[in-house]
N, CA, C and O of each residue as an XYZ file, in Angstrom:
84
protein
N      22.475     28.829     18.006
C      23.608     27.920     18.220
C      24.815     28.408     17.435
O      25.935     28.398     17.944
N      24.592     28.832     16.208
C      25.711     29.304     15.379
C      26.386     30.496     16.033
O      27.610     30.628     15.995
N      25.578     31.366     16.635
C      26.160     32.546     17.281
C      27.058     32.133     18.439
O      28.112     32.729     18.664
N      26.629     31.102     19.174
C      27.421     30.625     20.308
C      28.771     30.089     19.829
O      29.810     30.364     20.429
N      28.737     29.322     18.743
C      29.973     28.753     18.187
C      30.881     29.870     17.690
O      32.093     29.837     17.902
N      30.285     30.863     17.024
C      31.072     31.981     16.495
C      31.715     32.752     17.634
O      32.895     33.096     17.573
N      30.932     33.023     18.676
C      31.465     33.763     19.830
C      32.582     32.967     20.498
O      33.575     33.543     20.942
N      32.424     31.658     20.571
C      33.456     30.819     21.178
C      34.734     30.883     20.352
O      35.833     30.949     20.903
N      34.586     30.863     19.018
C      35.749     30.924     18.133
C      36.484     32.246     18.301
O      37.712     32.279     18.375
N      35.722     33.338     18.362
C      36.323     34.668     18.534
C      37.028     34.741     19.882
O      38.116     35.306     19.993
N      36.400     34.165     20.904
C      37.015     34.185     22.241
C      38.345     33.434     22.213
O      39.322     33.879     22.814
N      38.383     32.310     21.523
C      39.626     31.542     21.429
C      40.708     32.365     20.742
O      41.868     32.344     21.155
N      40.325     33.096     19.684
C      41.301     33.926     18.979
C      41.861     34.992     19.910
O      43.064     35.254     19.908
N      40.996     35.600     20.698
C      41.421     36.667     21.617
C      42.339     36.112     22.700
O      43.287     36.773     23.125
N      42.045     34.878     23.144
C      42.854     34.275     24.213
C      44.176     33.732     23.675
O      45.210     33.834     24.334
N      44.136     33.157     22.478
C      45.337     32.518     21.914
C      46.273     33.541     21.281
O      47.490     33.354     21.295
N      45.727     34.615     20.729
C      46.534     35.609     20.031
C      47.714     36.119     20.863
O      48.835     36.161     20.358
N      47.493     36.511     22.134
C      48.605     36.991     22.968
C      49.672     35.930     23.204
O      50.816     36.259     23.519
N      49.306     34.659     23.053
C      50.269     33.579     23.287
C      51.206     33.397     22.100
O      52.178     32.646     22.180
N      50.914     34.085     20.996
C      51.782     33.987     19.831
C      51.422     32.808     18.947
O      52.185     32.461     18.045
N      50.259     32.174     19.189
C      49.852     31.049     18.352
C      48.974     31.551     17.220
O      48.521     30.759     16.394
């Protein structure tokens, strides 16, 4: 479960980073 949460967090960073947030 922790791995899933970590992967989700990393995915959010990758998606949000280009938006300048």
